[in-house]
Every structure is written in C-alpha cells, then in structure tokens.
C-alpha positions, -999 to +999 in steps of 0.1 A: +000+000+000+015+033-010+022+061+015-006+087+015-020+114+037-051+103+055-084+122+051-097+144+078-125+120+088-101+092+095-077+115+113-105+127+136-116+092+144-080+081+152-074+112+174-107+107+192-094+073+205-068+091+226-094+113+244-127+094+241-123+059+254-157+054+269-188+075+281-169+085+312-143+102+291-170+123+275-185+133+308-150+142+322-141+165+293-175+183+292-177+188+330-142+200+332-150+225+305-180+236+325-158+242+356-133+261+335-162+282+323-169+294+358-201+273+364-213+270+400-241+245+391-237+215+368-261+187+360-251+155+344-276+129+331-268+096+314-289+068+299-277+033+290-245+039+308-239+071+287-237+051+254-271+063+240-274+097+259-253+121+279-264+155+290-241+181+307-257+214+316-241+243+333-246+280+342-211+291+331-201+319+309-212+302+277-195+302+242-196+333+220-218+326+189-192+336+165-167+311+181-191+282+184-180+264+152-144+271+159-146+254+192-151+220+174-119+223+153-089+202+164-066+220+188-089+250+192-088+262+227-093+294+248-071+281+276-036+286+261-022+305+232+014+292+230+038+265+243+050+289+270+016+288+286+019+251+293+043+258+322+016+277+341-016+258+331-043+264+358-074+252+338-085+216+338-086+215+300-061+231+276-053+207+247-082+217+225-089+181+215-120+171+236-149+187+216-136+177+182-129+142+194-164+138+209-181+152+179-161+128+156-177+097+172-212+108+182-243+129+173-236+161+193-259+190+200-248+221+219-270+250+231-251+280+246-256+316+255-234+343+270-249+367+296-243+397+274-262+382+244-299+385+239-301+351+222-281+319+222-271+294+195-277+257+188-252+237+168-257+200+157-229+179+145-231+143+133-197+126+131-181+161+132-201+172+102-224+201+108-261+192+102-278+223+117-272+257+132-296+284+145-301+312+170-324+302+199-336+316+232-317+302+261-305+310+296-269+318+302-247+288+302-241+257+280-259+224+275-243+195+256-263+165+244-242+135+232-261+107+216-253+074+201-216+073+211-194+054+187-223+050+162-198+054+134-170+034+149-186+000+157-153-017+165-147+007+194-183+004+206-180-034+206-153-031+233-174-011+257-185-030+288-221-036+300-244-007+306-242-010+344-204-012+343-201+019+321-226+037+344-203+027+373-173+044+356-193+076+351-205+075+387-169+071+401-159+101+379-187+123+391-179+115+427-144+126+421-154+158+403-179+167+430-152+163+457-126+182+438-149+212+435-172+214+465-180+250+456-199+237+426-235+223+430-236+190+412-266+169+403-260+134+388-288+113+374-287+078+359-318+070+340-345+086+362-326+081+395-307+109+411-275+094+424-264+124+444-270+161+446-245+185+463-252+219+476-221+237+463-214+254+497-177+247+495-177+221+524-158+190+513-171+170+543-206+177+532-198+162+497-182+132+514-214+127+534-236+130+504-216+104+484-204+079+511-228+083+539-228+092+576-205+064+589-175+073+568-181+111+571-181+107+609-148+088+609-125+113+592-102+139+606-091+172+589-055+177+576-040+211+569-004+218+560+011+249+544+047+247+534+062+272+509+041+269+477+025+236+488-008+233+506-023+200+517-059+200+529-088+176+531-096+146+554-079+114+565-100+083+574-094+069+608-076+035+609-108+015+613-119+027+578-091+008+560-099-009+527-085-038+507-076-017+477-066+018+468-100+029+456-106+052+486-072+069+483-087+100+466-065+130+459-065+161+437-037+182+424-047+218+418-083+207+416-075+178+391-082+142+400-052+121+393-036+087+400+001+088+409+025+062+423+045+088+442+013+103+459+000+068+467+033+057+482+035+089+503+000+084+516+007+049+526+040+058+542+022+084+563-004+058+574+022+030+577+020+026+615-018+025+613-023-001+586-025-039+587-007-059+561-023-057+526-047-029+538-050+006+524-061+039+539-091+061+532-083+098+524-096+127+505-068+152+499-068+186+482-032+193+472-024+227+458+010+237+445+025+262+422+018+253+385+055+254+377+061+226+403+039+201+386+036+190+349+001+179+339+009+176+302+020+140+306-009+121+289-040+132+269-063+120+298-044+143+322-046+115+348-009+115+357+015+143+367+052+148+373+067+167+402+097+189+398+109+178+433+094+143+438+115+135+469+106+167+486+069+163+478+070+127+491+086+138+524+061+167+529+030+147+522+040+116+542+051+136+573+019+158+571-003+127+572+017+110+600+017+142+621-020+147+617-028+111+627-005+113+656-022+144+669-057+130+668-074+104+690-075+072+670-095+048+692-121+027+673-156+028+686-152+062+703-184+078+691-192+115+690-219+118+716-232+153+708-267+146+693-279+182+698-249+196+678-255+171+650-292+179+649-285+216+648-259+212+620-283+190+600-311+216+604-288+243+591-278+220+562-314+214+552-322+251+552-291+258+531-300+229+506-335+243+502-322+277+493-318+286+456-282+274+455-289+243+434-306+255+402-313+228+376-293+242+346-310+246+313-320+215+293-340+209+261-362+180+254-356+169+218-376+143+198-355+127+170-385+127+146-389+165+147-370+186+120-345+211+132-366+240+120-394+230+144-373+228+175-381+255+201-357+262+230-373+265+264-358+277+296-379+254+318-367+220+331-382+190+312-377+156+327-379+126+304-394+094+317-368+066+316-367+031+328-349+027+361-317+006+361-326-022+385-294-042+381-274-045+413-243-049+393-241-011+394-233-015+431-209-044+430-179-024+441-199+000+462-216-021+488-210+005+515-227+032+494-258+012+486-277+024+516-269+060+508-281+055+472-313+038+482-321+067+506-314+093+480-338+076+455-366+064+478-387+096+478-418+094+457-413+130+445-397+136+411-359+141+415-362+176+399-382+189+429-371+166+457-355+182+487-321+168+493-316+146+524-300+161+555-263+168+553-238+158+580-220+190+576-203+201+608-166+203+606-153+197+641-117+203+652-100+179+675-107+201+705-145+199+697-145+161+694-127+154+726-122+177+755-088+160+758-072+127+747-081+097+767-046+083+765-028+111+783-007+115+814-033+140+827-061+114+825-040+085+838-052+088+875-088+084+863-081+049+849-097+022+870-086-014+861-116-037+863-097-068+854-084-091+827-107-111+803-097-144+787-061-136+799-059-114+768-079-082+772-078-055+799-110-038+810-105-003+822-131+022+833-125+059+824-153+083+834-184+072+813-164+050+790-152+014+790-117+009+775-107-026+762-069-030+756-053-059+737-023-068+759-003-083+730-009-054+706-001-029+734+031-046+744+042-051+708+037-014+701+058-005+732+086-028+720+084-015+685+086+022+694+113+016+719+134-001+692+127+025+666+136+053+689+170+036+696+176+030+660+169+066+649+190+080+677+218+054+669+215+041+705+210+004+696+221-018+724+234-053+718+233-083+741+261-109+737+251-145+732+270-170+752+276-194+736+270-178+701+242-192+679+255-210+648+233-206+617+236-225+584+226-204+555+215-215+520+232-198+490+202-175+486+201-166+523+239-160+523+235-136+493+208-116+511+228-113+542+259-101+524+239-074+506+226-062+540+254-069+564+260-032+572+223-027+580+223-057+603+253-044+621+237-009+625+208-026+642+229-043+668+236-077+653+272-090+656+276-117+630+307-134+616+315-162+592+321-195+611+334-214+581+317-224+548+280-214+549+278-212+586+276-179+605+278-172+642+254-148+659+275-134+687+252-105+697+216-094+689+196-063+696+188-063+733+151-062+728+152-095+709+175-113+735+160-145+748+133-148+720+145-175+696+173-154+681+181-179+654+145-180+642+142-143+642+173-138+621+162-164+596+127-149+594+142-115+585+164-131+558+134-149+544+112-118+542+140-098+526+146-126+500+109-124+490+114-092+472+128-066+496+166-073+493+174-038+483+202-031+508+178-006+523+182+003+560+145+012+561+136-023+548+158-040+575+144-016+601+109-026+593+116-063+593+135-062+626+109-040+643+082-063+630+099-091+651+090-071+682+058-091+683+079-122+690+093-105+721+058-094+734+035-110+759+009-131+742-028-135+744-034-161+772-006-148+794-020-139+828-008-105+841-010-089+876-025-055+881+010-042+887+022-055+853-009-041+836-003-007+852+034-007+841+025-014+805-003+013+805+022+038+818+047+030+790+019+030+764+010+066+773+045+077+764+043+066+728+038+088+698+011+065+684-004+042+712-035+033+691-021+007+667+004-021+668+031-022+641+008-043+619-020-018+620-043-036+645-059-014+672-044-016+706-075-002+723-112+002+716-138+022+736-175+017+743-194+046+759-219+041+787-248+051+764-238+024+739-239-002+766-272+010+779-286+008+743-274-028+741-294-036+773-324-016+761-320+009+790-320+035+762-343+030+732-337+051+701 
C-alpha cells in the first residue's frame, strides 16, 4: 500500500481514540469545560451507561456565537495561546482536543448563550459534520447532548462493557469531580434516578457525606499543611476505615483528580503505623502547589502528573499525614456523643440545601423525529421518563454506598423537585470532638482497672467509657517504638550471646545477608563467618534477646529474600521491628495489676499508642450510652 495522507474524517476518528475511550471520558471532558467556564451549578444525566445519551448542563459563561463552530476544530482552545503557557496551566482543559474528538464519534448537540447576548445558539454535528445551526432563546450557560456514542466506529463500541459497568465508571468520575470542586453544586442522574446532589457550599465534608454516607463522614479527621508553595488539605480516614484496595485513596492536584504512584506511596508511608498488612487507607486530599512545580501535560487523559521535586513532595506529604494522625485520638468505637450539635448542623444544612443554591441548569427536550426548524428552545426544566436501572451490578464495588443511594432515591417525589436529604456538615476540630485525649498523662489517674478477660484483654473504666486493651498489641507497640527510637538515635544496644548461635545459610540466604550486612550491624547484630556457609550470631539487639534469636534472624532473611533485598536500611528496620511481636506477651498470658499498670504507663509515652506495628488497634472504647442501648435501657 503506497504512503498517503489520511483524510480528515479518518484523522479525527483516530485522534478521538486518545481522548474518548468510553462514556466516562466524554463526561469528564465536558464537566471540566463547565468548571473552566466558571459554572457553580452543573447537572449530568446519562442513559444506557452514557452510550445512548449524555447531557451536561451548566450555568457558566457560555460560548460566543461567532466562536461556536471554531470550538469544534482540532486543537482549538481558549485556555492557552502558545507552548510557553503550558508551564503555568491552571485550567482543567487546555489541549483543544476534547470537543472535536467527541463530535467525531457521536451525534452532538450544543446550546449555549453568554450573559451579554440576547439570544443563544444551537449547533448540531453528526460525526463532526455540521447538520444544523440556528439562533435560539436560552438562559446563560451551555448544555451538551451527546447521543449514540461510537455509532460510526462500531469496532470501538464493541469493546465497551455492560451498561451497568459503564454507568459505574461515570459514577466514580462524578464523585471525584464533586469532591474536587465542593464549591460547585452537582446533580448526577442515571436514567431517572438521582444518584447524588451536592449543595455547592464549599464544604468537602458535606460532599463526602452525600456520596459515602454518615458512617464514613463521621470517621474522618481534617488535615491542613502549608509549606512554601504547597498546601495539603482535606480529610484522613481513621484507621478503622481501611480498605482492601486503593479505591478510597482520593487525591486532587490543583483541583484535578489524578492517580500517581508517588502520591499513593507517600500516603501509605504516612499511614504505615496504622495499617494492617495488605490494607490501604481512606483519604480525601486537596493538594495545591504552584503550576510550575507540577507537569500535567503527561498524557491526553491528564490522569498523571510529574513533580519537579518528587522527593521533597513525598517527604512533605507523608510527614503531614503522620503528624495529623498522631495528633488525633484514633480509638475505634469512640463515638461522637453530641446529638444536639449534630441535629443543629443537619437543620442548618437542610435550610441551606432548600435555598436557591442548586438550580437545575437549562436543558432541552428533543424528539428525534422533529425537524431542526421545528425545535423550540425552552428555559424550563423538562424531565424525560426513563426506565430505572434495576441491576445490582451497578453497586458491585460500592456495597458500602448502597444504603446512601437507596435513601437518595426512595422519595416518591420527582428528582427535579425533591429536597435533598439532610447533610452531616459540621466540621469539628479535635478540641471539639474530645475535651482531651483519653490516653494522656493527665487522665491516667482516672483509669480504674476492672480486670483481665480471657487472659488477653484488659478492662479499664474511664469516666463514662469502657476501654478494652489488647495486651499483646499494646506490648508489641511498646517494644516497636522503643526499638525504633533507639535505631533513629543510633542508640542500639546489643546483648552478647554465650555461647554464640550458629546458623547455616543457603546460598540465597547468604547472598541476602551479604547485601545487607552493614544494615544488620547498625541494628545491633554481631555476625561473623564461622566457616563455609555457617555464621555465628555473637550478639543481637537487646530487645530480641531471649526470644528465639536464630529463628528471628532467619525470618528476617526470608522476608528480605521475598522481594525486599534492596540493601535498604529502612527495609531492614521494618523487618526487625516487626519481630518485636515475638518479644511481646501473648494472648493467654495472665498478668497482675502491677504489670498491667506498668504497661499502660509506658503506652502513654508513645507517639502512636493506638495501633500495633501491623496496624491492628491496641484499644477500643465503648461509651456508657452504647452499653445502655445494648441492654435496652435506652431506646432510640
């Protein structure tokens, strides 16, 4: 086949594949354009997972009539004018590819009007070819209708997933967009069901409540760090909110939702002492930095970024998270017992939601059998009757959201006039949640030891609360922090073994040891070759003395050999410290009150007394009112 220049239609369809992968891609591009246009109210509606119908309406600045056709040309944009502008991009969109790409693979209709114009304009494109244009009456803002996505590229359409799965992708996207811009009122509808409706009052916690429900919104703590040109805000989930994947690690860079390995690793490093193995934290972070410090022009989807100082950013974010968690009470089961304040906040939220802050942006009902000339724009809201998606597949990966969704759609009123459900909106600071920390030297005299249960758990009364402490987790954390403090201060103490312990190493184990010999020495091990593949352990860290030293050493080598043999002092530190559980009292060990008191005293001196090194809680709390409810002394 000879070399030839492709025609514009083919070029447009090829280029569209880089931007428009599925219905969620369309929604993302259009909503980001609405935000860039200054909209403070945006409605998104989809049908059939967005394959047959997408509507995005906003009350933004609108598109000038004389620029409307130009907006659909490839690389036409109002966001930048030259390559120099890329260094300081602040808008969500800037490539000028979205509208042309969407138009190339759909039947697209746009109605738009600027505030200064008396009339607006409607443009219809079918496969990027104009099929109609006229001036119409319309309110200020822009409405896009995208129908029959990929109708002219059946191969791409064939690779879309089921309707419920595609709807799930759009739902995830809309949740992220609503959280990234809490100052914008969002309404998201699937078929005839309103999935969520935010007020646009600027409160991120209110958006989290609307999307994820009361339980999660009540178990998050605020984070706030300002360092140079970097600001980190948002909320961190308490340790009991951990998940089995990274889906709830939600973060935004300059208002843009992204996925980044460096951000994920920094988050997990900050949470490290609070996480169990193979568990991941919950967080909602708003990260703002100078545009020149981050490159968003990495990929057409703009889902990845590069940092000019990745190491500095990692250190700032991980330390901010760790410091925030350390400064907050992290006891599972400690419930906010201020019903009057909650009710007051919810009443205020209802009054705010019923205000005129959530207008339904302009939409037009269009029947496909009516000629263009007979269309008449209307400024009133018209709801189309659609079948309700009743497939639970939509909720497969959102089991914890199901109750919130059911509540939001159970009202018999039409979604266009339904009053939003109450909002759990109060933002409490630590001092509001707790008069002081339970685990503190000041409160220590108020602890009354009731006894030991199952030779494993300690029962302690504190004012109107019952504390339950896991003795193994508590002792393990004491040993862990004691060893870490010595390591960081280079105060590792060694205990000589008499006689030395002789260990035979396999070739793989010997190789791992040689790669990490210096790190072992820095931790307090004294090891020397004893001939051939045998090594003599002549001294071990004092905290591990008397606790199967040979097994501990071999366990560390085994774990390093399974993928962590990087010669990293941090890796060795983690593995050795993890062995502190071997040196701790176990469940089933009977302790005297004197021994329990001694361990409590040492627990109170720790930076993080709430979780063992593996992330398990050391202590839980039940309030008196919770116990009374269990025995029906209090009835809700």
